[in-house]
C-alpha positions as CSV (number, residue, x, y, z in Angstrom):
1,M,-186.0,160.8,26.5
2,V,-186.2,157.8,24.3
3,E,-182.9,156.1,23.8
4,R,-182.2,155.0,20.7
5,R,-179.4,153.6,18.4
6,L,-178.4,152.4,15.0
7,A,-178.2,148.1,15.2
8,A,-178.0,145.1,12.9
9,I,-181.1,143.0,14.0
10,L,-181.0,139.2,13.0
11,A,-184.1,137.3,13.2
12,A,-184.3,133.5,13.2
13,D,-187.0,130.7,13.7
14,V,-187.4,127.3,13.1
15,V,-189.5,126.2,9.9
16,G,-192.4,124.2,10.6
17,Y,-192.2,124.4,14.5
18,S,-195.8,124.0,15.2
19,N,-196.2,121.0,13.3
20,L,-193.0,119.5,14.6
21,V,-194.4,119.9,18.3
22,S,-197.8,118.4,17.5
23,I,-195.9,115.2,16.4
24,D,-193.3,115.0,19.1
25,E,-193.8,117.7,21.7
26,A,-190.8,116.4,24.3
27,G,-188.6,115.6,21.1
28,T,-188.8,119.0,19.3
29,L,-188.5,120.9,22.8
30,S,-184.9,119.1,23.3
31,K,-183.9,119.8,19.7
32,L,-184.7,123.6,19.9
33,R,-182.6,123.6,23.4
34,A,-179.7,121.9,21.6
35,L,-180.0,124.3,18.7
36,Q,-179.8,127.3,21.0
37,M,-177.0,126.1,23.1
38,E,-174.6,124.2,20.6
39,V,-175.2,126.4,17.7
40,I,-176.9,129.9,17.9
41,E,-175.2,130.9,21.1
42,P,-171.8,130.0,20.4
43,Q,-171.9,131.5,17.0
44,I,-173.3,134.8,18.4
45,A,-170.4,135.0,20.7
46,K,-168.1,134.5,17.8
47,F,-169.6,137.4,16.1
48,S,-170.0,139.8,19.2
49,G,-173.8,139.7,19.0
50,R,-176.3,139.9,21.7
51,L,-179.2,137.6,22.2
52,F,-181.9,139.9,23.8
53,K,-185.2,138.1,23.0
54,T,-186.2,134.4,22.7
55,M,-189.9,133.5,21.7
56,G,-190.7,129.9,21.8
57,D,-188.6,128.8,18.2
58,G,-187.8,132.4,17.6
59,F,-184.6,134.3,18.5
60,L,-183.4,138.1,18.1
61,V,-179.8,139.0,18.1
62,E,-178.2,142.4,18.0
63,F,-174.9,143.5,16.6
64,V,-173.0,146.8,16.3
65,S,-172.3,145.6,12.4
66,A,-174.1,144.2,9.4
67,V,-171.0,142.5,8.7
68,Q,-170.7,140.8,11.9
69,A,-174.6,140.1,11.7
70,V,-174.3,138.3,8.2
71,S,-171.5,136.3,9.2
72,C,-173.0,135.1,12.2
73,A,-176.2,134.0,10.2
74,K,-174.1,132.3,7.5
75,A,-172.3,130.3,10.3
76,I,-175.4,129.1,12.2
77,Q,-176.6,128.0,8.9
78,E,-173.5,126.0,8.2
79,A,-173.1,124.7,11.9
80,N,-176.7,123.6,12.3
81,T,-176.7,119.8,12.0
82,I,-179.7,119.5,14.7
83,D,-182.1,116.9,13.2
84,Q,-185.3,118.7,11.7
85,M,-184.3,122.2,13.0
86,V,-184.2,124.2,9.9
87,L,-183.8,128.0,10.2
88,R,-184.7,130.8,8.5
89,I,-182.8,134.0,8.9
90,G,-183.7,137.8,8.3
91,I,-181.4,140.9,8.9
92,H,-182.2,144.6,8.9
93,L,-179.9,147.6,9.7
94,G,-181.9,150.2,11.4
95,D,-182.9,152.5,14.2
96,V,-183.9,150.8,17.3
97,V,-185.5,151.8,20.7
98,V,-183.8,150.8,23.8
99,Q,-186.1,149.6,26.5
100,G,-183.3,148.1,29.5
101,D,-182.2,144.8,27.8
102,D,-184.7,144.8,25.0
103,L,-185.2,146.6,21.8
104,L,-188.1,147.7,20.1
105,G,-189.0,149.8,17.1
106,D,-188.7,149.6,13.1
107,G,-185.3,148.2,13.2
108,V,-186.4,144.9,14.8
109,N,-189.8,144.8,13.2
110,I,-188.7,145.2,9.6
111,A,-186.0,142.1,10.6
112,A,-188.7,139.9,11.8
113,R,-190.7,140.4,8.7
114,I,-187.6,139.9,6.4
115,E,-187.3,136.5,8.1
116,G,-190.6,135.4,7.2
117,I,-190.0,135.5,3.7
118,A,-186.6,133.7,4.0
119,A,-186.1,130.2,2.3
120,G,-185.8,127.5,5.0
121,G,-182.0,127.0,5.5
122,G,-181.3,130.5,4.0
123,I,-181.0,134.3,4.7
124,A,-182.6,137.2,3.5
125,I,-181.5,141.0,4.2
126,S,-182.5,144.4,3.7
127,R,-180.9,146.7,1.2
128,Q,-179.6,148.8,4.0
129,V,-177.6,145.6,5.0
130,H,-177.0,144.6,1.5
131,D,-175.1,147.8,0.8
132,Q,-172.9,147.4,3.7
133,V,-171.8,143.7,3.2
134,Q,-171.5,143.7,-0.7
135,D,-168.2,142.9,-1.8
136,K,-166.8,142.4,1.6
137,L,-168.2,138.9,2.2
138,D,-167.9,135.6,-0.1
139,I,-171.9,135.3,0.0
140,A,-174.0,136.2,-3.3
141,F,-177.3,137.7,-3.0
142,V,-180.0,137.8,-5.5
143,D,-182.2,141.2,-5.6
144,K,-185.5,140.4,-5.0
145,G,-186.8,144.0,-5.3
146,D,-189.4,145.7,-3.5
147,V,-191.7,143.5,-1.1
148,A,-194.9,144.3,0.6
149,L,-194.5,142.8,4.2
150,K,-197.1,142.1,6.6
151,N,-198.0,145.1,8.8
152,L,-195.5,147.4,7.4
153,A,-196.8,150.7,5.6
154,R,-194.1,150.8,2.8
155,P,-192.5,147.8,0.8
156,V,-188.8,146.8,1.7
157,H,-186.0,146.2,-0.6
158,V,-185.1,142.7,0.2
159,F,-182.2,140.4,-1.1
160,A,-181.9,136.9,-0.7
161,M,-178.8,134.7,-0.5
162,S,-178.6,132.9,-3.9
163,G,-177.4,129.3,-5.0
164,A,-176.3,128.0,-1.7
165,G,-178.6,129.7,0.2
166,A,-181.9,128.7,-0.8
167,A,-180.4,125.4,-2.2
168,G,-177.5,124.9,0.4
169,K,-176.9,123.6,3.9
170,H,-180.6,122.8,4.6
171,L,-182.7,121.9,1.6
172,L,-186.2,120.8,2.4
173,P,-187.4,117.3,1.4
174,L,-189.4,117.0,-1.5
175,D,-193.0,115.6,-1.8
176,K,-191.7,112.3,-3.7
177,P,-189.6,110.1,-2.1
178,S,-186.0,111.2,-2.6
179,I,-182.5,109.7,-2.4
180,A,-178.7,110.2,-2.4
181,V,-176.4,107.3,-3.4
182,L,-173.0,108.0,-1.2
183,P,-169.8,106.4,-2.6
184,F,-169.5,102.9,-1.7
185,Q,-166.3,101.7,0.2
186,N,-163.7,99.8,-2.1
187,M,-163.3,96.6,0.3
188,S,-160.8,95.1,-2.2
189,G,-157.7,96.1,-0.6
190,D,-156.6,97.5,-3.9
191,P,-156.7,101.4,-4.3
192,E,-156.6,100.4,-8.0
193,Q,-160.2,99.0,-7.7
194,E,-161.5,102.7,-6.7
195,Y,-162.6,103.2,-10.4
196,F,-164.6,99.9,-9.8
197,A,-166.4,100.7,-6.4
198,D,-167.1,104.4,-8.0
199,G,-168.9,102.8,-11.3
200,M,-171.1,100.7,-9.2
201,V,-172.4,103.4,-7.4
202,E,-172.7,105.7,-10.6
203,D,-175.1,102.6,-12.5
204,I,-177.2,102.2,-9.2
205,T,-177.8,105.8,-9.4
206,T,-178.7,105.9,-13.0
207,A,-180.9,102.8,-12.6
208,L,-182.6,104.3,-9.8
209,S,-183.0,107.6,-11.4
210,R,-184.9,106.3,-14.2
211,N,-188.0,105.6,-11.9
212,K,-190.1,108.4,-12.4
213,R,-191.6,108.3,-8.6
214,L,-188.2,109.2,-7.2
215,F,-186.1,112.0,-7.0
216,V,-182.4,111.2,-7.0
217,I,-179.5,113.6,-6.4
218,A,-176.7,113.5,-8.9
219,R,-173.7,111.6,-8.7
220,N,-171.4,114.7,-8.7
221,S,-173.0,116.1,-5.3
222,S,-173.1,112.7,-3.8
223,F,-169.3,112.2,-4.5
224,T,-168.5,115.6,-2.4
225,Y,-168.9,113.2,0.7
226,K,-166.3,110.8,-0.8
227,G,-163.7,109.9,1.9
228,R,-165.5,111.9,4.6
229,A,-167.0,110.6,7.8
230,T,-170.7,111.6,7.5
231,D,-173.8,111.5,9.4
232,V,-176.6,110.6,7.1
233,R,-178.8,113.0,8.9
234,Q,-176.8,115.8,7.8
235,V,-176.2,114.6,4.2
236,G,-180.1,114.6,4.1
237,R,-180.5,118.0,5.3
238,E,-177.5,119.0,2.8
239,L,-178.8,117.6,0.0
240,G,-182.4,117.8,0.7
241,V,-183.5,114.0,0.7
242,R,-185.5,111.6,2.7
243,Y,-182.9,108.4,1.9
244,V,-179.3,108.2,1.9
245,L,-177.9,104.7,0.4
246,E,-174.7,103.5,1.8
247,G,-172.4,100.3,0.6
248,S,-169.3,98.5,-0.1
249,V,-167.7,96.7,-2.7
250,R,-165.4,93.8,-2.6
251,R,-163.8,92.4,-5.8
252,S,-161.2,89.4,-5.6
253,G,-160.5,87.0,-8.5
254,G,-163.6,86.4,-10.3
255,R,-165.9,87.2,-7.4
256,L,-167.7,90.1,-6.3
257,R,-169.5,91.2,-3.0
258,L,-172.0,94.3,-2.7
259,T,-173.5,95.4,0.3
260,G,-176.1,98.1,0.8
261,Q,-178.2,99.9,3.6
262,L,-181.0,102.3,3.2
263,V,-181.1,104.9,5.9
264,D,-184.0,107.0,6.6
265,A,-182.0,110.4,6.8
266,T,-184.8,112.1,8.8
267,N,-184.2,110.1,11.9
268,G,-181.2,107.8,11.0
269,I,-183.2,104.4,11.1
270,H,-182.1,101.5,8.8
271,V,-184.9,101.0,6.7
272,W,-183.3,98.2,4.5
273,A,-179.7,96.2,4.1
274,D,-178.7,93.3,2.3
275,R,-175.5,91.6,1.1
276,F,-175.0,90.2,-2.7
277,D,-172.4,87.6,-3.5
278,G,-172.0,86.2,-7.0
279,A,-169.6,85.6,-10.0
280,L,-168.2,88.9,-11.5
281,D,-170.3,88.0,-14.6
282,D,-173.2,88.5,-12.6
283,I,-172.1,92.0,-11.8
284,F,-175.7,93.2,-13.4
285,D,-177.7,91.4,-11.8
286,L,-176.2,91.9,-8.5
287,Q,-176.7,95.9,-9.2
288,D,-180.3,95.1,-10.1
289,R,-180.9,93.4,-7.0
290,I,-179.7,96.3,-5.0
291,T,-181.6,98.9,-7.2
292,S,-184.8,96.7,-6.5
293,G,-184.4,96.1,-3.0
294,V,-183.9,100.1,-2.6
295,V,-186.8,100.8,-4.6
296,V,-189.1,98.2,-2.7
297,A,-188.1,99.5,0.3
298,M,-189.0,103.0,-0.4
299,L,-192.1,102.3,-2.2
300,P,-193.8,99.3,-1.3
301,I,-196.5,100.4,-3.6
302,L,-194.5,100.7,-6.5
303,E,-195.7,98.2,-9.4
304,Q,-193.1,95.7,-10.2
305,A,-193.3,96.7,-13.9
306,E,-191.7,100.2,-13.0
307,I,-188.8,98.2,-11.3
308,E,-188.1,96.2,-14.2
309,R,-188.1,99.1,-16.5
310,S,-185.1,100.6,-14.5
311,R,-183.1,97.4,-15.2
312,H,-180.7,97.5,-18.2
313,K,-178.0,95.2,-19.1
314,P,-175.5,97.7,-21.0
315,T,-173.0,95.2,-22.4
316,E,-172.5,91.5,-22.6
317,S,-168.3,92.0,-22.3
318,L,-167.3,92.5,-19.0
319,A,-163.8,93.5,-20.4
320,A,-165.7,96.4,-22.5
321,Y,-167.7,97.4,-19.3
322,D,-164.4,97.6,-17.2
323,Y,-162.7,99.8,-19.9
324,Y,-166.0,102.1,-19.6
325,L,-165.8,102.4,-16.0
326,R,-162.1,103.4,-16.2
327,G,-163.2,106.1,-18.8
328,R,-166.0,107.3,-16.8
329,A,-163.5,107.8,-13.7
330,L,-161.2,109.9,-15.6
331,Y,-163.9,111.8,-17.6
332,A,-165.4,112.9,-14.0
333,K,-162.1,114.5,-12.9
334,H,-163.0,117.4,-15.0
335,I,-159.4,118.2,-15.8
336,Q,-157.9,118.5,-19.4
337,E,-154.9,115.9,-18.3
338,A,-157.7,113.2,-17.7
339,N,-159.7,114.0,-20.9
340,D,-157.9,112.3,-23.7
341,P,-156.8,109.3,-21.4
342,A,-160.7,109.0,-20.8
343,I,-161.2,108.9,-24.6
344,V,-158.6,106.0,-24.8
345,Q,-160.6,103.9,-22.5
346,F,-163.9,104.8,-23.9
347,R,-162.2,103.7,-27.4
348,K,-161.2,100.4,-26.1
349,A,-164.6,99.6,-24.7
350,A,-166.3,100.4,-27.9
351,E,-163.8,98.5,-29.9
352,L,-164.7,95.3,-27.6
353,D,-168.3,95.8,-28.2
354,P,-169.4,97.6,-31.3
355,D,-172.9,97.4,-30.5
356,W,-172.7,99.2,-27.2
357,G,-173.3,103.2,-28.0
358,L,-172.6,104.6,-24.7
359,P,-168.9,104.8,-24.9
360,V,-169.2,106.1,-28.3
361,A,-171.5,108.8,-27.1
362,H,-168.9,109.6,-24.4
363,I,-165.8,109.9,-26.9
364,G,-167.9,112.6,-28.6
365,E,-168.6,114.5,-25.5
366,C,-165.1,114.2,-24.4
367,I,-164.2,115.8,-27.8
368,K,-166.7,118.6,-27.7
369,R,-165.5,119.2,-23.9
370,R,-162.2,120.2,-25.4
371,I,-163.9,123.2,-27.2
372,E,-166.1,124.2,-24.6
373,W,-163.2,124.3,-22.0
374,G,-161.0,125.7,-24.3
375,W,-158.5,122.7,-24.6
376,S,-158.8,122.2,-28.6
377,T,-156.2,123.2,-30.9
378,D,-158.5,122.7,-34.0
379,T,-162.0,123.4,-33.0
380,K,-163.5,123.0,-36.4
381,R,-162.3,119.7,-36.6
382,D,-163.3,118.7,-32.9
383,A,-166.7,119.8,-33.6
384,A,-167.1,117.8,-36.5
385,E,-165.8,114.8,-35.1
386,A,-167.8,115.1,-32.2
387,A,-171.3,115.3,-34.4
388,V,-170.1,112.1,-36.0
389,L,-169.6,110.3,-32.8
390,A,-173.1,111.4,-31.6
391,H,-174.6,110.4,-34.6
392,K,-173.0,107.1,-34.7
393,A,-173.8,106.2,-31.0
394,M,-177.5,106.9,-32.0
395,A,-177.5,104.9,-34.8
396,I,-176.3,102.2,-32.5
397,E,-178.3,102.7,-29.4
398,N,-181.2,105.4,-29.7
399,A,-183.2,104.3,-26.4
400,D,-180.7,104.9,-23.6
401,P,-181.3,108.1,-22.1
402,Q,-177.8,108.6,-21.0
403,A,-176.3,107.9,-24.5
404,M,-178.9,110.2,-25.8
405,A,-178.0,113.0,-23.5
406,L,-174.2,112.8,-24.4
407,A,-175.2,112.7,-27.8
408,G,-177.2,115.9,-27.5
409,S,-174.3,117.4,-25.8
410,A,-171.8,116.7,-28.4
411,L,-174.1,118.0,-31.0
412,M,-174.6,121.5,-29.2
413,L,-172.3,123.2,-31.1
414,T,-172.9,122.3,-34.7
415,E,-176.6,121.0,-34.5
416,P,-178.2,122.7,-31.5
417,E,-181.6,122.2,-32.5
418,E,-181.1,118.4,-33.0
419,A,-179.4,118.6,-29.7
420,A,-182.5,120.0,-28.0
421,G,-184.6,117.3,-29.1
422,L,-182.1,114.6,-28.0
423,L,-181.9,116.2,-24.2
424,D,-185.6,116.6,-24.3
425,R,-186.0,112.8,-25.1
426,A,-183.6,111.9,-22.5
427,I,-185.0,114.1,-19.8
428,A,-188.6,112.4,-20.6
429,L,-187.1,109.2,-19.9
430,D,-184.7,110.2,-17.0
431,S,-185.8,113.2,-15.3
432,N,-183.5,112.9,-12.4
433,Y,-180.7,113.2,-15.2
434,F,-178.5,115.9,-13.8
435,S,-176.4,116.4,-16.9
436,A,-179.2,116.6,-19.3
437,W,-180.8,119.3,-17.7
438,N,-177.4,120.8,-17.4
439,W,-176.8,120.6,-21.4
440,R,-180.3,121.3,-21.9
441,G,-179.6,125.0,-20.2
442,W,-176.7,125.7,-22.3
443,T,-178.6,124.5,-25.6
444,A,-181.5,126.9,-24.9
445,L,-179.1,129.7,-24.8
446,V,-177.2,128.4,-28.0
447,I,-180.8,128.8,-30.0
448,G,-182.0,131.6,-27.7
449,E,-184.8,130.1,-26.1
450,K,-186.2,132.4,-23.6
451,D,-186.8,130.1,-20.5
452,A,-183.5,128.7,-20.6
453,G,-183.1,129.6,-16.5
454,R,-185.3,126.5,-15.6
455,Y,-183.0,124.0,-16.9
456,F,-180.2,125.2,-14.7
457,E,-182.4,125.7,-11.9
458,K,-183.9,122.2,-12.1
459,A,-180.0,120.8,-12.4
460,L,-178.9,123.0,-9.4
461,R,-181.7,121.2,-7.5
462,L,-180.6,117.7,-8.5
463,S,-177.1,118.4,-7.6
464,P,-177.1,121.3,-5.0
465,S,-173.4,120.1,-3.9
466,F,-171.9,119.8,-7.4
467,P,-168.4,121.3,-6.9
468,G,-168.8,123.0,-10.6
469,R,-171.9,124.6,-9.7
470,Y,-170.3,128.0,-10.7
471,W,-170.6,126.9,-14.3
472,L,-174.2,126.7,-13.9
473,N,-174.2,129.7,-12.4
474,V,-172.6,131.0,-15.3
475,G,-175.3,129.8,-17.5
476,L,-178.1,130.8,-15.1
477,S,-176.4,134.2,-15.0
478,A,-176.8,134.6,-18.8
479,T,-180.4,134.0,-18.8
480,Y,-180.7,136.9,-16.3
481,I,-179.1,139.2,-18.5
482,V,-181.2,138.1,-21.7
483,S,-184.4,138.7,-19.5
484,G,-183.3,141.9,-17.9
485,R,-182.4,140.9,-14.3
486,Y,-179.3,142.4,-14.4
487,D,-178.5,143.1,-10.8
488,E,-179.3,139.2,-10.1
489,A,-176.8,138.4,-12.8
490,V,-174.4,140.8,-11.0
491,S,-174.9,139.2,-7.7
492,L,-174.2,135.9,-9.2
493,L,-171.5,136.6,-11.3
494,T,-169.7,138.5,-8.4
495,S,-169.6,135.2,-6.4
496,V,-168.5,133.2,-9.4
497,L,-165.1,135.4,-9.7
498,R,-164.4,135.4,-6.1
499,Q,-163.5,131.9,-6.6
500,H,-162.7,131.8,-10.5
501,S,-161.2,135.4,-11.3
502,E,-160.1,134.5,-14.9
503,Q,-163.3,132.6,-16.1
504,H,-163.6,134.4,-19.5
505,L,-167.4,133.8,-20.1
506,A,-168.0,135.1,-16.4
507,L,-165.9,138.3,-16.8
508,V,-167.8,138.7,-20.2
509,L,-171.1,138.3,-18.5
510,H,-170.2,140.2,-15.4
511,T,-169.1,143.2,-17.3
512,V,-172.2,143.1,-19.5
513,A,-174.4,142.9,-16.5
514,L,-172.6,145.9,-14.7
515,A,-173.1,148.2,-17.8
516,L,-176.4,147.4,-18.7
517,A,-177.5,147.8,-14.8
518,G,-176.1,151.5,-15.2
519,K,-173.3,150.6,-13.1
520,A,-170.8,152.3,-15.1
521,D,-167.5,152.7,-12.8
522,E,-168.0,149.0,-11.8
523,A,-168.4,147.8,-15.4
524,L,-165.2,149.8,-16.4
525,R,-163.2,147.9,-13.6
526,S,-164.5,144.7,-14.8
527,R,-163.7,145.2,-18.4
528,E,-160.5,145.9,-17.3
529,N,-160.2,142.4,-15.6
530,L,-161.7,140.9,-18.6
531,M,-159.3,142.7,-21.1
532,K,-156.1,141.4,-18.8
533,A,-157.4,137.7,-18.8
534,A,-158.5,137.8,-22.9
535,P,-156.7,140.6,-24.3
536,A,-157.6,139.6,-27.6
537,L,-161.5,139.9,-27.2
538,R,-163.4,142.7,-29.4
539,L,-166.7,143.4,-30.3
540,S,-166.3,142.2,-33.6
541,N,-165.1,138.5,-32.5
542,I,-167.3,138.2,-29.5
543,G,-169.5,135.7,-31.3
544,T,-166.8,132.8,-31.1
545,W,-166.5,133.6,-27.3
546,L,-170.2,132.9,-26.7
547,M,-172.2,129.4,-26.9
548,T,-175.0,131.2,-28.7
549,R,-176.2,131.6,-32.2
550,D,-179.2,133.8,-31.1
551,A,-178.9,137.1,-32.6
552,E,-180.8,139.0,-29.8
553,T,-179.0,137.2,-27.1
554,L,-175.7,138.4,-29.3
555,R,-177.0,141.9,-29.6
556,I,-177.7,142.3,-25.8
557,I,-174.1,141.1,-25.0
558,R,-172.5,143.5,-27.6
559,N,-174.6,146.4,-26.4
560,G,-173.3,145.7,-23.0
561,L,-169.5,145.2,-24.1
562,Q,-170.0,148.6,-26.2
563,L,-171.1,150.7,-23.1
564,A,-168.5,149.4,-21.0
565,G,-165.9,150.7,-23.7
566,V,-164.7,147.4,-25.1
567,A,-163.3,148.2,-28.6
568,E,-164.8,147.3,-31.8
């Protein structure tokens, strides 16, 4: 009699393994052994699994629980720091045939086929697995629907890990040269100079990002490594870049020393390193020299004219620049207590150099942020002031993409069409500018553009480790709702609310997505959470809660809330 049992099967293999072997057979085999012994087997043991088959670069593992299988898969992806050994994982819960220590049957075959369509560094699961792990694990999955898989008679309903899955621990490098600039060490011996070191990094990142032949990771992802001991090869895998720039800043009296070293993150080899000394008033020249050195090292064929176009001396006033850096460091904290102090610093910079539009644009964005994040005591006044400052900044400086994007953000709530135009111009000038893509997504939602999701997706790729990525996921979920992708919106918002349970807009959209997906009981529970967090919310005032003017979007949101039982 054939012995059968129900099992959760995890299938995994290494992306691009054959190509790796053809390049370096001995090295690849050594890394594969390390992957199995140092990563896979310890995690399998931790989650009570059983490795029952290995096939070259592939592994099949049995678990008695779907929760254990998915937990193990997540732990494997997070623990894997073996250079070039990028895994994809598929999991299915089903009937298997027992033959000694081996397992056969549909349960195994379906897991293997699902693994074949998983993203590098990601996890894909069948509906049977999703039904078991939903709401039990802090992992969001996107519903991919029924997928026709090779050699299987019927399609399989597949879910893929969202956000951090496809864009998480092991992003594949892009075709174009890609780089992350890590926080520079402050070697000045004075913690108060930290803002200055951080400012150098941000300006070097900005200069590099203006080169259209590079892909540059946004500052807010790079700075998640601040204060951490890092392995550049792991950074490369986590951010999906080929190169990593490290360095240090020493400021003493009127002198400044910058050092930089460019490392190939695929092998840890130093590509370029240099040290630059000069007077403090040479600061922009020193930044340019680091930027040019990096670009030339990465792209020897780059025309010098492209390097020159990335140079920009923002101000002649070092005092104004210092105030600006202080303001930017406060602004980057993303908290209410730092927002008004940032405005003070930006105002000082603007007063010292009235011909510099960037601080003015930053003030407008800080004031708009009061409204967006619920800090404003007079939204009408703040919206009007932000708009005035945006126009003033553009009157002073209308060719700088950063100032342009900040001004676009400041105009988002009052003149969204003008904002969209400014943000489009900023992106055309600097396609690596994370914030411009983010703000363009929200602006697209305000004016009802149907392809708003592409802006959020681009922003998430530019900054895969952004601590505030949940806010991008809120925006992305809104685009899913508008396009009828309710299950995907539910998955994304469920993940957001696990960490930010009282985020008002996320709660509104979660309730709407559940109701429109026909999940009435869950929608009622979500509505209860929403009304606890926002007791004044009604259908009649929902327009003031949403960043949109689009009548169709408002109709969809109102319809979902009405289905969930929100009062008129």
